[in-house]
Residue, then its C-alpha position, 0 to 999 in steps of 0.5 A: m349332631r345328637y345321634t353322632l354323640l350318642f353313637f361315640v358314647l355307645i362305642l366307648i361303652t362297648w370298647s370299654c367293656s370288652k377290655n381284656k381283664f387278664s394280665s400277664t401277671p397271674s392272679l390268685k383268689f382263695k375260694s374255699v377249704n373243706t374244713t378249718a379243723l384238722h384232726p389226725q388223719g385228716v385232709l386239708n382240700f384247698a381250693l384256689s382261682f386263678t387268671d393268666a393272660e399267657g396261661d403259661f404254666s406247663d414247664s416250670g409253673s408252680i404254686y407255693v404253699e406257706f404256712p408261716q403263722r404258727m400261732l402256738p406261743a412256745c413254737t420257735i419253728t415258724n415257717n414251713y414251706a411247700t412247692f407244688t409244680l402244676p400239672v401239664f396243660p396246654a397253655t391258652k390265652d386268658e387262662r382260668g381255672t381252679i388250683n386244688v390243693s391237698l395236705n395231709y395231716g402228716d405234712i402240717t403236724p403240730q411240731c413243738s408240743p403236744l398241744n393244738d396249734t393254729t395256722v394261716f396258710r398262703f398261696v403264690l402261683k409263680d408262671n414260667a416267665g417269673h411272674v408272681s401273683d398276690t398272696a392268697s390266704s386261707p381262714t385260720i386252721i386249728i390243727y389238733n394234736 
């Protein structure tokens, strides 16, 4: 009896540990950024990790970049968005990888005054089925004029 119970406990542990942790809804996590101080002519390089059960990004999968939290008090321009279509790659089950997003200084120049600006970038991943990931956020980035 004791061995039977031990056998079932081991099977239960094995079954629960091998459970698929991938979801149909993509998962997106912020990994890193090359700098938190962007100077003129500079480039921001963001690295984001993702997972998806179907890996269905190739036809219309997109990553949305939002930098709405402009922290310059006098600035009335508060929402800036960019959408990037993901490059084509073969869809595989339980897809995981890294997405690199590069933004040039000219794409995000302070728009309201000659003063420096501060923002936080947010990223959202959308797959072909329309599933949208949670939002991944960058640390605060200072944009120098």
